[in-house]
N, C-alpha and C positions, 0 to 999 in steps of 0.2 A: 314463635318464629321458626320458620324452616331454614334450611341451609342457605337458600337464595337470599332470604331476608338478611341473614347474618352477613353474607358476603357483600351485599349492597351496603349495609351499615359500615362495614370495614372499609369499603372503597371510598365512602364519603367522609370518613373520619379525618379530622384535621387537628386532632389534639396532640399528635406526635408521640402518643404512648404506644401505638401499635407497631409491632416489628415489621420491617420492610418486606421480609420474605413472606410473612403472612398476608400483607397487602397484595403482594404479587400473586399469591395463590388465589386470593379472593377475586382479583381482576381476571385471572385466567378462567376461574369457575364461571363468572358472569358472562364472559365472552363465549364460553362453551354453551351456556344456556341460550344465548342470543342466536346461536347457529341452529337451534332445533327448529324443525318445520312448524311446530305448534306454538311458537313463541308468542304470536299475537293473542291467541286465546289464553295463554298463561298470563300475559300482562293484563288482559281485561279481567280475568279472575282475581288477580292481585288487587286491582283497583277496587273491586267489589268488596273486598274483605279487610284490606290492610289500612290501619290508621297511621302508619309510619310515613312521614312526609318524604323521607329519602326514597322509600320504596315506590311511593306514588310517582315521584319525579322520574325515577329510573324507568318505570314502566311506560310512562308517557314518552320519554326520550327514545326508548327502544321501539315503541309503536311508530314514532315519527321516522326513525331510521329505516324501519322495515317498509313503510309505505314508499319512501323516497327510493329505496334501492331495489325493491322487487314488486312494485305494484302491478306491473304488467304480467307477472307470473303467478299472482294470487288467483285462487279459484273464486267464483262468484259468491259462494257461501262465506268464505273468509272475509271478503270485502264487505258483504252485508253485515256480518258480525261486528266488524270494526266501525262501520258507518252508524249502525243502530246504537251500539254501546257508547261511542264517543258523543253522539248527539244527545243521547238520553242523559248523560252526565251533565253536559252543557246546559240542558233545559231543566235540570233538577228532577229528572224522571228516574225511577228505580231501574236497575239492570238485573234482569232475572228475578230471583226471589229476594234480592237484597237491595236496599236503597243506598247505593254507594255514592250518589251525587252529592249529598250534603257534606259528607266528610271531605270530598275533593274541593267543592266550592267554598268551604269554610277554611281552606288551607291558605298558605302564604301566596303573595302575588306571583312569585316565580313558577309555582305549580299551575296556577290558573292561566298564566301566559303560555306555558308549555302545552296545556290542554287546547287553548285557542290555536296554537301553531299546528297541532295535529289536525284539527278540523279544517284549517285553511289549506293544509296539504291535500286533504281529500277534495276540497273545492278545486284546487289546481288541476287535479286529474279528472274530476267527474262533473263539474258544472260547466254548462247547463245540459250537456248531452245525456249524462247518466243520472245525475241527481239534480234535477231541475228545480225542485221545490225547497232546496235547503234554506233559503232566506225566508220564503213564505211560511215554512214550517216553524220558524222562530216566533212569528208574531203572536200566536195564541198563548205562548208561554210567558210573554213579557209581563202579564198581569200577576205573575207569581211574586213579583217584588224585586228588590234591589239586587239580589244575588244573580238572577237571570239577566236583568238589565246590565249589570256589570260585565257578565260573560258576553252578552251581545256586543257591547262596546269593545271588549278585548278582541273578539273575533274580527270586528271591522278594522280595528287598529292593526292586528296581525296581518289582515288581508292587504292593508296599505304597505306595511313594512316588508312583507315577504314577496309581494307580487306587483303592486301598482305603483308605488312611489318611485320617482326617477332620481331620488337622492342617493340611490345605491346603484352600483353597476349591474346591468341586466344583460343576459344573453339574448340573441335574437328570438330564441324559442320562448324565453320568459316574456318578452315584449308581446309576442304573438298571443300567448295565453292570457296576458293581462288585457289585451284588446278584446279578446273573446269574452272574458268575464265581464268587463265594463259594458260592452255592447248589450250583453244579455241582461245585466242588472238594470241598465237604462230602460230597456224595453219592458222588463217584467216587474221590478220591485223597488226602484229608487224612490218613486213617489210615496210608496207605503213606508219605506224606511224614514224618509223625511217627516212624514206625518207622525210616525212613532216617536221620533226625536222631539217634535213639537209638543206632543201630548205628555211625554215623560217630563220634559222641562217645566211645562205648565203645572203639572201635578206635584212635582217634587221641589219646586223652587223655594217654597217656604218650609219644607219638611226635611229634606236631605240634600244639602248643597253638594256633597261629594258625588251623588248620582248625576246631578245636572252638569257638574264639571266634566265628568267622564263622557257624557253624551255630547257636549259641545266640543270636546277635544276630538271625538270621532268625526263629528260633522265638519270641523275645520279641515280635516284631511281630505274629505270628499268634495268640498266646494269647488276645487279646481277642475273637476271633470264632470260634474252633474249639471243639469239645467239650472241656471242661476235663478230662474223665475220661481223655482220651488222654495228658495230661501228668501229672496228679496221680494216680499209681497206684504200685503197689509197685515197679515197675521204674524208670520215669523219675523219679518223685519221689525215690526213694532215690539215684539217680545225681546229681541236682542237689545234694542235701544232702551227698553224699559229696564232690563237687567243691568245695563250700564249706569243708568241715570237715577233709578229709584232709590229712595232711602232705605236703609236696613239690609241691603243686599251685601253679602260677604265679598271681600276683595278677590278671593280666588274665583268666584263665579263671575264677577264683573270682568276680571282679567280674561277668563275663557270666552266671554261674549265679545270683548274687544278684539281678541285674536280671530274670532269668526268673521267679524266685520273687516278685519285686515285681509283675510282670505278672499272676501267678496270684492274688496277694492282691487286686489292684485290679480283677479281672474282675467285670463287672456281672452278677449273678444275683440271684434273689429271696432275701430275708433269711434264711429258715430254711435253705435249701441253702447259702447263703454261710457261715452260722455253722458248719454241719457241715464245710464245706471248710476253714475256718480252724482248727477244732478238730483236723482230721485231719492238718494240716501239722506239728503238734508243733514249733512255731517256737522253743520254749524251747531247742532244741538249739543255736541260734545265739547264745544270750545270752553264752556264755563269750568269744565274739569281741569283745564290746563292751569288755571290760576287758583284753584281750590286747594289749599294746603292740606285739607283733611284727606285728600286723595293722592298724597305724595307717592304711595307705593305703586300706583297705577301709571305714574308719569312715563316710565320707560315704554310700557305697552301702548299708551296713547301716542307717544312720540313716533313709534313705528307705524301706527295706523295713520296718523296725519301726514307723516312724511311720505308714506306709500300713496295716500290719496293725492297729495300735491304732485308727486312724481308722475302719477297716471294722468292727471290734468295737464301737466306739461307735455307729456307724450301725445295727448289728444291735440293740444295746441299746434304741435309740429306736423300732425298728420291729416288734419281735416281742413275744410274750406273756411272762408272768412267769417261766416255766421257762427260756425262752431268755435272758431278761434276766439271770438268775442266772449262767448259763454265760458270757455275754458279760462280765459284771462280774468273774467269776473269772479269765478269760483276760486281761482288762485289768489287774487287780491284779498278774498275773504278769509282764506285759511292761513296765509303767510304770517300774519302777526302771531298766531298761535304757534306756528312752527318756529319762529324766532324765539319766542319765550321758552319753548321746550329745549331749544338748542343750548340755552344757558344752563339748564338745570338737569337735563337727562343724563343717563349713563353714557360712557364713552362709545360703546358699540352703536347705540342709537344715534349719537352725535355724528359718528362717522358717516352713517347713511345720509344724514341731513346735509353734511358737507358735500357729499356727492351730488345730492339734489340741487343745492345752491349753486354749485359749479355749472351744472346743466342749465339752471335757470338763468344765470348770468350770460352763459354762451348764447342762449336763445334771445336774450335782450339785444344782442348785436343786430338782429334782424328788424328791430323796432327803432325807427328813426323819425322824429326824436322821441326820447323816452317821455312817457306821460308823468303827471305829478305823482301818481301812486307808485309807478315803477321807481322813480327817483327816491321816494320815501323808503321803499323796500331796499334799495341799494344802500341807503344810509344805515338802515337797520342791520344789513349784512356786515357792514364795516364795524358797527358797534359789537356785533357778535364775535367777529374775529378778534377784536381787541380784548374781549373778555376771555375768550377761549385760549388765547396764547399765553395767558398769565400763569406763572408758576404758582404752585400751592404754597402759601406762607408757612405751612407746617414743616416744609423741607428747607426753609430759608438757611438755617445754620449749616445743615448738611451740605447744601449746594455751595455755600460760601467757602466752607473748609474743603469741599470736594472729597468727602470720605466715600466709602463704598455706596452707601444709600444715596448720597448726593449725586454721585457719578451715574448711578442707574436712573435716577429721576431726570437728570439732565439729558441723558441719552434718549430716554422715553419721550421727553418733550421736544427734543430736536426732531425726532421722527414724526411725532404727532403734528408738529407745526408745518411740515412740508406742504401738505395739501391746503392748509389754511393760507399760506403765503402765496401759493399758486392762485388761489381764489382771490386774494387781495389784488394781485397784478391784473387778473381778468377784470375785476371791478374797475380798476384804474383805467383800463382801455375802453370800457363801455361808458363809464361816467367819470371822466377825469376831473371835472369841476367839483363834483360831490366828494371825490376821493381826496383832492387837494385840501378842500375846506375841512374835511374830517380830520386829516392828519395834522393840519395846522392847529385846529382847536384842541385836539388831544394833547399835542405837545405843549401848547400854551397852558392847558389845564394842569399838567403835571409840573410845569415850571412854576406856576402860581402857588403850588403847594410844595415847592422844592425844600422848604424848611422842615417838612414833615418826614422824619426818617423811617416812618412805618409804611410808607407807600412804595417800598422796594419793587414789588411785583408790577405795580402800575407803571412806574418809571421805565423799568426794563422792557415791558410790553410796548410802550409808546416808542421807545428808541428802536426796538426790533421792527415795528411796523414801518418806521421811517427808513430803516436800513433795507428792509425787504422791498419797499416801494422803489428804491433806487435801482434795483436789478432790472426794472422795466424801462429805465431811462437810458438813452444813448449818451456817450461821452459829450457829444455836441450839446445835447439838451442840458446836461449838468453844467457845462461850461457857460452856456448862455444865462442860466440861472433865472429864467423868467418865472413870474408867478410865485409858485409855492416856495422854491428854493431861496428866492430873494428875501423871503420872510423868515423861514424856519432855520436856515443855516446861521445867520447872525444870532438868532434867538438861542440856538443850541450852543454856539461857541461862547456866549456870554454867561452861561449858566453853570453853576457848581451845585449839584444836588447834595442835600445833607446825607443822602444814602450812598454817596459816591464811594465810600470805603468798601461797599459791597462788591465782591468780585464780578458778579454778573453784570451789574449796572456799569461798572467801570469799563469792562471789556466791550460791552455793546456801545457805550458812548464813544470809545476810541474807534471802533470799527465803523460806526456811522459817520464820524468826522472824516475818516479816511475815505469812505465811499464818495463823499461829496467834495473832496479836496480839489477836484478839477474846477469847481466853482471859484476857488480862490485865485486860480491862474489869471483871470481877467478882473478880479476884484481884490487887488493886492492890499487894500486897506484893512482886510481881515487877517492878514498874515500874523500880526502880533497876537491876535486872539487864538489862532491855531497853534502857534508856538507855545503859548501859555498852557493850552490844553495838553500838549504832549509833554511839556517840561515840568509842570508843577505836580502836585500830589494827585492829579487826575490821571497822570500818565507815568512817565519814567520814575517819578518819586512816589508812586503809589505804595502803600505799605504791603500790599500783597505781591509777592515775587512773581507770580504768574502774570499779573497785570503789568508789572514793570517790564518784564521780558517782552511781552507782546507789544507794549508801547514803544520799546526800542526798535523793534522790527518795523512797526507802522511808521515811526518817525523817519526811518531810513527811506521808506517808500515815498514819504512826503518830500524829503530832501531831493531825491532823484527827480521828482516831477517839477519842483519849483527852484531848482538849484541856483540859477543865476539871480533870481529875484530875492534870494535869501542873503546875498552878500552884505547888505546894510545891517543885517541882524546877527552877523557872525559873532561879534563881541558878546552880545546878549546870550546867544546859544552856548558859547564856550563857558561863560560864567555860570549858567544854569547847570551845565554838565560837569562842573568842576569836581563835585564830590563823587560822581560816577567814575570819572577818569582817575581820581585819587585812589580808588580801590586797587589800581594797577601800579601805582607809583609809591605806595606806602608799604611798610613792613608788616602790616596787620593781615597777613595772608589768611590765616585760619578763620578769622571772624568775617572778613569781607568777602573773600572769593567763594566761601561756602554758600552765600545767599545770592551771589550775583550771577548774571549770565556770563558767557565767555567774553563779552565785550565787543564781539565782532560787529554787531549792528551799530552800536554807538560810535565806535572808532571809524567804521566805514562812512557813516554819515558825516562825521567831522572831517575825514579825509576828502570827501566829495566837496565839502564847503570850502576848506582852506586850499584845496588843490587847483582851484580855478585861476586862470590868468587875470580874471577881473580883480583879484585880491592884490593889493600893492605888494611889490617884491619884499620890502622890509617887513611888512606885517606878516607876509606868508612865512618868511624865515623864522620870525619870532614865534608864530603859532606852532610851526612844525618842531622847532628846537625845544619849545616848552613841553612838548609831548615826548619826543624821541629821547631826549637826554635823560630825564628821570626814568623812563622805561628801561633804557640800556643800563643805567646805573643799577637798577634793581637786579637785572640779569647778572651783571658783574659781581654784585654782592653775593648773590645766590651761588655763583660758580666758585667762590672762594670758600673752601671747606672750613678753614680755621677761624673765620670771622662771623659765623652764624651758627646758632644751635638748632636751626630748623631741620626737621627730619627729612630724609631723602625723598620720600614720596610726596611730602608737602612742597619741597623744592621743585620737583618735576612738575607738579600741578601748577604751581605759580609761574614757572618759566613757560609752560605750555600756554597759559592764558595770556601772558605778555606777548609771546610770539604771534598768537592769533590776533591780538589787538594791533600790533605793528603791521602785520600782514594786511589787515582790513584797512588800516589807515592809509597804506600805500596805494590802495585801489583808486584813490582820488587824483593821483598824479600820473600824467602821461609822459611818454619818452621825450617828446619835443621840449616840454617844459623842464624836465630834469636834466637834460643834456645840452640843450641849445640855448633857450631863452633865459633859464635861471639855473645854471650849473651848481650853484650853492646848494640847491635842493638835492641834486644828485649826490653831491659830496656827503651830505648828512645821511642819505640812505646807504652809501658805501661804508661809512663809519659804523652804521648799524649792522650791516652785513658782516663786517669784521668781528663785531661783538658776538653776534649770534652763531657764527661759525665755531666759536670757542665751546659752544654747547656740545658739539660733536666730539670735542676732545675730552671734556669732563664726563659726559654721559654717552659714550660711544655705542652702548648696547641697548639704550632705551628706545624702543621702536616708535612710541608716540611722539617723542621729541624729534627723532630723525625725520618723521613724516612732516612735522610742522616746519622744520628747517628747510626741507626740500620744497615745501609749498612756498616759503618765503623766497627761496632762490628763483622759483618760477616767476614770482611777482617782480623780482629785481631784473630778470631777463627782459620782461616787458617794459619795466620802468626805466632802466639804465641803458638798454640797448647794448651796443658793442663795448661800451665803457665798463661792462661787467667782466670782460675777458680776463683782466689781471687777477680776479678773484676766483675764477673757475678752476684752475689747477689745484689750488688749496682746497676748495670746496669739494670737488670731485674726488680728490685724493682721500679726504677725511671720510667721505661717504662710502668709498670703496674699502677703506682700511678695515672696518669692523663689520662689513655687510655680509650677512648670511645669504646664501643663494635665494632663499624664498623671500628675502626682503629687497630683492633687486627690481621689483616692478616699478616702484616709485623712481628709482635711479634711471631706469630705461626710459620712462616717460619724460624725465628731465632732459636726457640726451636727445630724445625726439624733438622736444621743443627747441633746443639749441640748433639742431640741424635744419628744422623747418624755418627758423628765423634767420639764421646766418649762413646757411648752405656751406660752401667749401671753406668759408672762413674758419670753421671749427675743425678743419682737417687734422691739424696737429694735435689738438686736444683729444679728438676722437681716436686718433691712431694710438695715442698713449694709453687711453682707457680701454680700448676694445679687447686686447688679449685677456685682461683680468675679467672683464664682463663675460666674454665668450666662455672662458674656462669655468667660471662659477655656475653659469646658467646651464651649460651643456652637461655639467657633472650631475645634475639632478633631473634633467628632462630627457635623457637619452632613451628612456623606455617608450616603445611604440604605443603601449597601453594608454598613455596619456591622451593620445589623439582620438580615442574612442572610434577608431576605424574598425574594419573587419576583424573579428576575433579579439577585440579589446575588452578590458574589464567593463562590467556593467554597474557594479556597485560604486557609487561616488561618495567617498568620504571627504571630510573637510580638507584633509591633507592633499588628496588627489585634486580637489577643486582648486586649491591654492597653486599646485604645480601646473594645472591646465591654464590658469590665468597667467602664470609666469611664462609658460611656453607661448601662449598667444601674443603676449606683450613683446616677447623676444622676436617672434616672427614679424610683428609690426615694426619693431626697431630695425630689423634687417631690410624691410621694405623701404623705410625712410632713408637708410644708408644708400641703398641702390638707386633710389629715384632722386637723390639730391647730389649726384655726381661725386659720391664718396666711396664708390666700390673699391677704389685702390687701397682703402684701409684693410680690406680682406687679405691683401697681398703683401703686407709688410712682413718682414722676417719674423717678428714676434707673433703675428697672427696666422701665418701659414699652417702651423700645426693643427689649427682648428678648422681649416678650410674643408677637408673631407667630411668631417662631422656635420658641418653646416650644409654642405651640398646634399648629404643623405637626408638630413632633417627637412630641407626644402623639397626634395624629391618626394619623400613619403607624404608630407603635408599637402603637396600639390595634387596628389592622387587620392588621398584617403581622409583628409581632415573632415570632421563632422560639420564644420562651419564652411559653407560654400564661399563666403567672402574671403576667408583665410586662404582657401585654395586659389582663388583668383589672384590674391596678393602675391602668393608664392610663384605663380606662373609669370606674373608681371616682373618679379625679381629676376627670373631666368631670362626673360626677354631683354631686360636692361643689361644683365651681365654679358649676354651675347654681343650686344651692341658695344659695350665698353671694352670687352676683352678680345673681341674678334673684329676690330675696326675695318680691316681690309680682308678681301677673300683670301683664305688659306693662311691668314696671319693668326698666330696663337701666342698670346701673352702668357697664358697659364697652361703649362704642359698637361695634357690629359683632359682638359676641359672640353675640347672639341669632340673627342670620342665619347665622353660622358653624355654630352647633350644628344649626339646622334644615336648612340647605341642604347642608352638607358632612359634618359628623360623623354625623348621623342616616342619611343615604343610604349613605355609604361604610362606616361601622363597623357600624351596626345592620342593614343589609340586604346590601350587596354582599359584605362579608367573611364573613358567615354563609352566603350562597349558595355561596361557593366550596367545592368538594368537599374541600379540605384541612381544612375545619372539621369535625372528627369528633365527632359527638354521643356516641359510645360511650366516649370518653375522659373520665375523671372530672374532670380540670382544665378541659377544654373545656366540659363541662357546667356547671361553676361560672361560667366566663366568660360562657356563654350567659345564665345567670340575671342577671348584672350588665347585659348588653346589654338584656335585656327590662326590667329596672328603670330603665335610662336612658330608655327610651321612655316609661315611665309617668311619670317625673319631668318629662320634656320636655312631655308633654301637660298635667300639672298646672300647669306654669309658663308654657307658651306657648299652651295651648289649641288651638283649631281651626286656628290658623295652622300649627302643627306637623303636625297630622293631615292637613290638606288637601295640604300639600306632600309629605309622606311617601307618601301614596296616589297623588297625581297624577303626581309625578315619579319616585318610587322604584318603586312597584308597577307603574306603567305600563311603565317601561323593563324590568322583569323579566317583563312579559307576564302579570301576575297577573289571573286571572278577576275580573270585577267583584263577583260575589257573595262571593268570599273577601275582597276588599278591604273590602267593606261589613261583613262579619262581624268583621274585624280592628278596624274603628272602634268597633263595639259592645263588643267585648271590652275594648278599651283604656279605654273610658269606664266600663264597668259591672263587669267581672270583677276578682277579686283577682289578686295577682301570680302565684300558683301556676297558676290557670286560664289566665291570659294566656300564661304561659310554655309551657304544654302546647299551646295553640292555635297559638302562633307557630312552635313546632317542627314541628308538623304542616303548617303553611302552607309553611314553607321546604322541607320534604321534597317536598311536592307540586310546588313551583316547580322544584326540581332535576330531578324526573322529567320535567316538562313541557319544560324547556329542554334536557335531555340534554347538559348542558355546564356551564361555570362562567363567571361574569363576572369580569373583571379589575378591579383597583383603579382607581378614577377620581379 
């Protein structure tokens, strides 16, 4: 070994035993050698003598890089040396005095592939103009045996990979070269290449399968662009089918032949010629392989072939005339049974292609009216296939039922896989509704007849899933009418309890399916007891699996909302069935019961909707409600008394939280008229409940989760009790404010917003008492401009900043509600005045700079309302300094500078609305402040913006005379002119 050999070996060493610095030196040395002008001759010489695989590969790689990078600068002698040497090695010829070819061609595949790549690179630059005989020169050497044949195939494969195949991105230059090479090959040598393929396969089929597989792989690549007649003829076509069908042929060779036939089937030619080609193949010869178990390994390849064949026939059917359509359909009818059989047994990737084909087939059937007997038979087979393919694998049954990691992955995979199959199902239902209805009915009847068999979990779940998915294509009206299919299957479904019902998947799909068709029950009330049983027994809410039980509670609530009035006769039955679920919240066994239960919201809301109707007799209604509220409140009272229970604080909090949520949900069934006017006893019970729950704030003043639940209940009581809740508000609001941290004020502000929106000025005194504390706490933490994310604000949003931004936005919304509900006088109370300046500055900055355009609009609206409230008559001023603030600060900064800024985008819809409010504010200020506003706005604002005098004068005229629409249009035009004139933007002042 010389130094270069040693350096190459060090470079390729992966043992980890060589020092990094030595490796670096070796790499540098190799790069220096590559830079020598004589590198190509050095590499060829190395190839002649070296037996080291690493050295051979390095030399071939270096030759490839040299040809690619500096072919145009090579002299003719160097090119000839490379050309002659490389081709000689490929064809097992000696180079110079040494026979170097054997040592290279006996090397590993990666060396031979690199050798083929070097030759193809020469073809790229030289064929056909310089080296026109490269392919012809090959043929005399093929009789040297498998080594040269193997290299011939590798060169053709490399030609496809490096130049011809469109599976890889190509530059326009590459595409041009590929066209040049293909055109020359078609004219010169493709026929001879195909003849060589045929002769080699014929000669070696019983001698060396590997040689034949390599030849057919090369041929498969070329079929897409050579004359198809060279392959599909009496000789080669017969050979391919013989390789597939004859006994004793190895599976790899048969697979290679099938892939060549697939390439033939997929070749792009005009439809009429394509149909003739497909007809001539007599593909039916292969159908027996589909059901031959001995050929199971070939099923996937045959699936791809027959699916491709059927897809091409379908394409021909769509694109040619009636005569050709008949032939296409005849051939399709012939191949479809085999396609259906393959779809059941082939691998997923092949099945996916078949599903695509079947979707296209069903879509095409829409154009055939009516469907023929064979088409109807095919449609039935498609439905059978769908029902088989959507089944879960029994191997994962326990994993899916427990929903462990493996089960979750398998369920997610099947959910995704089923999507296309369910789309196909609905398409079939539209094309052949009668066949689809009958199939689903029979499928369901079949699984019901075997319902005592607990081992058919997957079949039952698949049948229910099909019925559920089919419902997606039905309108609400169709389900309600319940004609045909539904009138049979819904009663059948409701009356069945499968032995595999404890399985999570079966139970969930059963409930989802019942819920999907529940509108059918609206006009068929005789089935209500059956539906109730399904939801309330161990198929639903009492199912042993908690996930099923929770889902059943939610679905039961949906059922109650839909059939509410029609369920009145069944209230007693429902409450009795739910007694144990309700008892979880009225017993002391918190740790064992609540840990497995849902939060109770769905069950209690359903009960509330049922017992809260006026159709329920008053005495019964009071009994129902008191039987629920009294024990729930008693539990809260017990938990609030520290010395009477040993339950830990965190368990107490969780239990109280669940109870409040249950009561809250229960109250949703009762409206204000019933609780205050028609049946005030109901209202009294909720008031007593409110009294109890307000004690939670006293005992647990700093527990945020409980505070939010109590606030939520107060929201409900405002809606349910109306103005009769007023006596409880001072105590409730006082307790909420007493221990409230500034960041916890969002919920409190939303409660105040609800009160103002519902009761308007009636809450003036309550609001006036609360406002100073609210303003003080909120303003103490949101004073920083950075929270607005305006110009120059912070860009990193932490969770703390996000919370403060939410508080700030909620506070601005609160101020908007105050102003727009005739409550702005609250700002002027003696206790609130100290915060007025801060509020005005916050509103001003927000109206000019807030990132949310809708917040800016709300702030402008607040100012408009304050002008109207506090400046009722011209020159009247209830609030000293407010008039000057509006004229000198708000008008200039918000109405002019913020609009001149180029971030104010007129094409944005929300910004356009904001602009309208800004223009309205100017109109209102002129109405209230007169010429004082106009003179200051023009002299100070327009002059600083360098507004031309004639435009300023026009603005004054429009402000005084034009309507708001005309003023808005003019002002927009004026701003755009000022932007162009300034060629920049003003900053906020």
